[in-house]
C-alpha angles and dihedrals in degrees: 000000000000126000098181143337123226114200149100123305107234102167138022121190139161094275108021150008129226117222121188118215124168091350092306122114112217118200108215122187110216141184092237113007091177090073083081098050090105090051098064110141090006129111117255139166115232123184113229141207119193117210117196123198133163092261103031148024110211133185122212121196132211134190094232145357096268094052089053092050091050089051092051090051091051097049090048087071116094109250096027111105128184093271094047089049091055092048090055092048093049090078101077094211093099091152088056090050092054091047090052090053093047093048092044092239101173094172091059093051095048090062089077117090114260094018116113128174093273093052092043090054089049091052090054093045094050102037109030108119093008102088101063093103093061114098102215131156134192111252107186109180125236098349131294102266115101112209124209104235135162114284108285118249090198092098097156096071092039092054091046090052090051090050089051091052090052090049089054090055104259111148125243088247093055092047093047091057094060101030095091090053092049093050091054091062127093107218128155101215140041088236091060093049091048094049091050091047091052091049091053092047090056090054096051 
């Protein structure tokens, strides 16, 4: 029904953003809402997918057209629901995701929450050779070198990033494994902490 919504960002949280358009506030669940932290009270365009179930109508938001198309491909796979699709998208290395599918790298795919070996194999079966038209790039944030720094006192963004990981479906056990490493970093934004946390989760 909707292709995109153009409006003002009024709220950013661990699981969703709210964008106001024509005096209506739309709640959009996103893979990484904190990408829009610097857009509060500014006008943006967010691509949208509407999911309709018997008990709910839910809107999912995406930073651009290609991210939306990748999401639609993912949720077309049996075993990948809306939440699992967002968890996969949250890692910004979409080119790496496509490469994993093309190379049949099951171990890479099972690092995402909600994706077991059976579902990973189904992703490969359904999507291999069908993602070439998507123009995606890897956008690793702030370099790949992790510096050992004093424990960060910037606990607000760290805690928000942890809440975002939980919202994506990562277990308390998985989060606990990387939390000490995250708290050693000195980042300025929740988005930066979350990106680094997702990178570390993919390495575990």
